[in-house]
C-alpha positions in Angstrom: 65.1 71.6 89.2 61.8 70.2 90.9 58.9 69.2 88.9 57.1 72.5 89.9 60.2 74.4 88.6 60.4 72.6 85.3 60.7 74.9 82.3 57.7 76.3 80.6 57.0 75.5 77.0 57.2 79.1 76.2 60.7 79.3 77.6 62.3 76.4 75.6 65.1 76.9 73.1 63.1 75.1 70.4 59.6 76.8 70.1 58.3 73.5 68.2 60.0 71.0 70.6 56.7 69.2 71.3 56.1 68.5 67.6 59.6 67.4 66.6 59.7 63.9 65.2 62.4 61.9 67.1 64.4 61.4 64.1 65.1 65.1 63.7 65.8 65.7 67.3 69.5 65.1 67.1 70.0 67.7 64.3 67.8 70.2 65.8 69.6 70.2 69.3 73.0 70.1 67.7 73.3 73.9 67.7 72.2 74.1 71.4 74.6 74.6 74.3 74.6 72.3 77.3 72.3 74.7 79.4 69.7 74.7 76.6 69.9 70.8 76.2 69.5 70.6 79.8 66.4 72.8 79.9 64.8 70.4 77.1 65.8 67.3 79.2 64.1 68.8 82.5 61.1 69.7 80.4 60.9 66.3 78.9 61.3 64.5 82.2 58.6 66.5 83.8 56.1 66.0 80.8 56.3 63.4 78.4 59.2 61.5 79.9 59.7 59.5 76.7 62.6 57.1 77.1 64.1 57.5 73.5 63.8 61.4 73.6 65.5 61.5 77.1 68.2 59.3 75.8 68.9 61.5 72.9 69.1 64.5 75.1 71.2 62.7 77.6 73.7 61.7 75.0 74.0 65.1 73.6 74.7 66.5 77.2 77.3 63.9 77.7 78.8 64.9 74.2 78.8 68.5 75.1 80.6 67.8 78.4 83.2 65.7 76.5 84.1 68.6 74.4 81.6 68.7 71.5 80.8 72.2 70.3 77.2 73.5 69.3 77.1 73.7 65.6 76.1 77.5 65.8 72.4 77.4 65.3 69.4 75.0 66.1 69.4 73.9 62.4 67.2 76.4 60.8 66.9 74.3 57.6 64.9 71.9 59.2 61.0 73.0 58.8 59.1 74.0 61.8 55.8 71.8 62.3 52.7 74.0 62.4 49.4 73.0 63.7 47.0 71.5 61.0 44.3 73.6 59.7 42.0 70.7 59.0 40.6 69.7 55.7 42.3 68.1 52.8 45.0 69.6 50.8 43.6 67.7 47.7 41.3 69.8 45.6 39.5 69.0 42.1 42.6 70.6 40.6 45.1 68.3 42.3 43.2 65.1 42.3 43.9 62.4 40.0 41.5 61.3 37.2 38.4 59.4 38.1 38.5 55.6 38.4 35.9 53.7 36.2 34.9 50.2 37.2 35.7 47.6 34.8 33.2 46.7 32.1 32.3 43.4 33.8 30.9 45.4 36.9 32.1 47.0 39.9 35.1 45.2 41.6 33.5 45.1 45.1 30.2 43.9 43.7 30.7 41.9 40.3 27.0 41.5 40.0 26.4 45.2 40.0 26.3 46.4 36.4 28.4 49.5 35.3 26.7 52.8 35.3 
């Protein structure tokens, strides 16, 4: 496959591929067959070309060629990463108690009296 023929993101066997942490990649690709892993490898080489990711994918292709079997699915137990909606998940109901400065003053300015 040439760079102009690299797989499109929409066609990848893992829809959240671009957002997978490297540490979860081996378990997420364990259910893929050789063709699907090769598709990810071609996509990676033509886009990010991150050496650690390429090495994980190449190792899996070699394992499959050596007789390893896909585990059945692309590990559905691993949560998919979704885009952040912005804002903090902390609310007044979930935040901790207020922190009061010590009686001798504010820690960052000891000369400042306590309110």
